[in-house]
C-alpha positions as CSV (number, residue, x, y, z in Angstrom):
1,M,0.0,0.0,0.0
2,E,2.8,2.4,0.7
3,I,4.2,2.0,-2.8
4,M,0.9,2.8,-4.3
5,S,0.6,6.0,-2.1
6,A,4.0,7.1,-3.2
7,I,3.1,6.7,-6.8
8,L,-0.1,8.8,-6.4
9,L,1.6,11.7,-4.7
10,D,2.2,14.6,-7.1
11,E,5.4,16.1,-5.8
12,R,4.8,19.5,-7.5
13,K,1.2,19.8,-6.1
14,Y,2.5,18.8,-2.7
15,Q,5.4,21.3,-2.8
16,L,2.9,24.1,-3.7
17,L,0.8,23.1,-0.7
18,L,3.8,23.1,1.6
19,E,4.9,26.5,0.3
20,K,1.4,27.9,1.0
21,T,1.1,26.3,4.5
22,L,4.7,26.4,5.7
23,P,4.4,23.6,8.3
24,V,6.9,23.8,11.1
25,V,7.4,22.3,14.5
26,I,5.1,24.6,16.5
27,R,6.8,26.7,19.1
28,T,4.4,29.7,19.4
29,K,0.7,30.4,19.7
30,G,0.9,32.2,16.4
31,E,2.3,29.2,14.6
32,Y,-0.3,27.0,16.4
33,R,-3.2,29.2,15.2
34,R,-1.8,29.5,11.7
35,L,-1.5,25.7,11.3
36,L,-4.8,25.0,13.0
37,K,-6.4,27.4,10.5
38,G,-4.8,25.5,7.6
39,A,-6.0,22.2,8.9
40,A,-9.5,23.5,9.4
41,Q,-9.6,24.8,5.8
42,L,-8.6,21.3,4.6
43,M,-11.2,19.6,6.8
44,E,-14.0,21.8,5.5
45,K,-13.7,20.0,2.2
46,P,-15.7,16.8,1.7
47,E,-13.5,13.8,2.3
48,E,-13.9,12.5,-1.3
49,D,-12.7,15.8,-2.6
50,I,-9.4,15.8,-0.6
51,S,-6.5,15.0,-2.9
52,E,-3.7,12.6,-1.9
53,E,-1.4,15.7,-1.4
54,E,-3.9,17.5,0.8
55,G,-4.5,14.3,2.8
56,R,-0.8,14.0,3.5
57,L,-0.5,17.7,4.5
58,L,-3.5,17.3,6.8
59,E,-2.0,14.3,8.4
60,M,1.3,16.2,9.0
61,L,-0.5,19.2,10.4
62,G,-2.4,16.8,12.7
63,V,0.9,15.4,14.0
64,L,2.4,18.9,14.5
65,I,-0.8,20.2,16.2
66,E,-1.1,17.2,18.5
67,G,2.5,17.4,19.5
68,Y,2.2,21.1,20.4
69,E,-1.1,20.5,22.4
70,G,0.5,17.6,24.2
71,R,3.4,19.8,25.3
72,I,1.4,22.9,26.2
73,Y,-1.8,21.3,27.4
74,P,-0.8,17.9,28.8
75,L,-3.6,15.6,30.0
76,P,-3.3,14.7,33.6
77,K,-2.2,11.1,34.3
78,T,-5.3,9.4,35.6
79,E,-7.4,6.3,35.2
80,P,-9.5,6.2,32.0
81,H,-12.8,5.8,33.8
82,K,-12.1,8.9,35.9
83,M,-11.1,10.9,32.9
84,F,-14.2,9.8,31.0
85,S,-16.4,10.9,34.0
86,Y,-14.5,14.2,34.3
87,L,-15.0,15.0,30.5
88,L,-18.7,14.2,30.7
89,E,-19.0,16.6,33.7
90,E,-17.0,19.3,32.0
91,K,-19.1,19.2,28.9
92,G,-22.3,19.1,30.9
93,I,-23.2,15.7,29.4
94,K,-25.2,13.1,31.3
95,P,-24.4,9.4,30.7
96,S,-27.9,9.0,29.4
97,D,-27.1,11.5,26.7
98,L,-24.7,9.0,25.2
99,W,-27.3,6.2,25.0
100,S,-28.3,7.1,21.5
101,T,-24.7,6.5,20.4
102,L,-23.5,3.8,22.7
103,P,-25.4,1.0,24.4
104,K,-26.2,1.7,28.1
105,S,-24.0,-1.2,29.2
106,R,-21.0,0.3,27.4
107,V,-21.5,3.7,29.0
108,S,-21.8,2.1,32.4
109,W,-18.7,0.0,31.8
110,A,-16.6,3.0,30.7
111,R,-17.5,4.9,33.9
112,A,-17.0,2.0,36.3
113,V,-13.7,1.2,38.1
114,R,-12.2,-1.7,36.3
115,P,-9.0,-3.6,37.1
116,R,-6.3,-3.5,34.5
117,L,-6.8,-6.1,31.9
118,T,-4.0,-8.4,31.0
119,R,-2.9,-9.2,27.4
120,T,-4.4,-12.6,27.8
121,V,-7.8,-11.1,28.4
122,Y,-7.4,-8.8,25.4
123,R,-6.7,-11.8,23.1
124,L,-10.0,-13.5,24.1
């Protein structure tokens, strides 16, 4: 699959996108906002209209933005069920609001205290 992607990539089109966007390792809020805006513009397009070159650029912008956010706004180290409950509370979402998307049992399971699962359990 990687060979096929490399063949489909038009280097000239990609170079023009890079020159327009100027992706860099993000060090300032200004760079962050600029690259976030560039990513948002690409995401406004319907998925089927995004070219291979635009998709690659969007993927790179995502990595750069995620890296910056991880450094500047690190998530606290906590247990997943506690983070899930916290995020629901922060957004003002009740567990019942998720039932149209997830089965009630899954929402309850995600909020419950669970022991760590071993690799053996994951394989089952």
